[in-house]
Residue, then its C-alpha position, 0 to 999 in steps of 0.5 A: x696147916x698149909x702146904x705148897x704143892x708143886x705142879x706140872x705146867x701147864x696146869x688149870x685148877x678149875x678144869x682139873x677139879x671139874x673132873x670130880x664134880x659129879x662125885x661131890x665137888x659142888x655145894x653144900x660140901x664145896x664152893x669157890x670163893x673168889x679164886x679159892x676152892x674149898x671142900x669139906x671131906x671125911x678122912x680116916x682121921x676125922x673131918x677136914x676142910x681143904x682150900x686150894x688156890x692157884x699160885x705162882x709155881x704151884x697150888x697153895x693148899x690149906x686144911x682145917x680139922x682133925x683130918x687136915x694132915x691126911x688131906x694135905x698128904x693126899x692133895x697131890x692126887x686130888x690135883x692129878x699131879x701124877x696124871x700126864x695129859x701129854x701122853x694122850x694122842x687124840x685122833x679125832x679133830x674135835x678131840x685134838x682141838x679140845x685137848x690143846x685148849x685143856x692141856x692144863x686139865x689133870x685128872x685127879x681122884x679123892x680116895x674117899x669112896x663112900x663120900x663119892x658114892x653117896x653123892x653119885x647114888x643121889x643122882x641115879x635116874x633123876x634130873x640134875x635139879x632133883x639130885x641137887x635138891x635131895x643132896x641139900x636136904x640130906x646133908x642139912x638133916x644128917x651132915x655136920x658143919x665142916x671145920x674152917x673159915x667157910x660155911x660148908x657141910x660135911x657129907x653125912x657119915x656112915x655112922x650117922x646114916x646107920x640109924x636112919x630108916x629108908x622112909x626117913x628119906x622120903x621127905x627129901x624126895x629119895x625113893x625107897x630103892x635109892x634110900x635102901x642102897x644108900x643105907x646099905x652102903x653106909x653099913x658096909x662103908x668100911x669095906x667100901x673104903x678098902x677099895x682104894x687099896x685094891x686093884x681096879x677090877x676087884x674094887x669094881x666088883x666090890x662096888x657092884x656087889x651092892x644091890x642098886x649099884x650098877x655100871x653108871x654109879x661104878x664108873x663115876x665113883x671109880x674115876x673120881x675116888x679111885x683114879x680109874x683113867x678108863x672110867x666111863x659112866x655106862x647107862x648115862x641118860x645123855x652121855x652115849x648120845x653126846x659121844x656118838x654125836x660129837x665123834x661120829x655125827x650120829x644124833x643118837x647112840x648106844x652104850x655099845x656104840x659109845x664104847x666102840x668110839x672110845x676104844x682107840x683111847x685105852x687109858x684115856x677114856x675118862x679124859x675123852x669123856x671129860x673133854x667132851x663134857x667141857x666142850x659145851x656141845x651136846x647131841x640134839x635133843x628129841x622128845x620129852x625130858x626126864x620126868x620128875x618123880x616126886x615121892x615126898x608125902x607118899 
């Protein structure tokens, strides 16, 4: 199945998809092949793989699998077609420069709550490298091969995870706390998917009702899966320092100070965070790095 999606100009496909990376747009469920992006996903109709390629006048979308029609129907929201970057009015000189550079970045969302939550949960309080290793191990053990021409794995389905015990995840370096949260989320996955039809405050409350899901996880899932334009990952190890350093010249910050600096940008806080993340600039780093906690074999 194929469809050409008209898009507003300017439009940068790579920059737009980068806003979804932390919620499941990296291997083994997604990858770039030359200038085409491939993503394996669940849908209400079954698994699918979506391919996206920038072409003259739009984005060429192609999909495979039982969920192909569903994912093509929702591709415009993945691409952020209805997002309006030009409505953003940056006050800070750095944000003005970054916004001019990335005017083609549109913030999209997938509408797939459990897929995003699964990916984000595995990144809680661990290093990026550790999270990636756990994801690969989990997906290889409990995921399935995705339909389509590119080798990808589908995120493990809630049905498959319901039969897993928390200690089965220890060899993947997923300790009991994250494992218990993940498996409970699988048991209530149908309720979680209802979040996409709810108001954002109600959806956030439903996510937060699960023990082990806090502001950091809710912020990332609300942005990438539900399209919350004000989503911010409260409690992030680096984000508060980056925002405070780049917007106020302060080498260290708190979540409260970060929110104060983001206050002038209601409806665009997610965009501000994404622009700063894509700048390549960070706060100076002092002290030890986050320790690697290896629970395998315990």
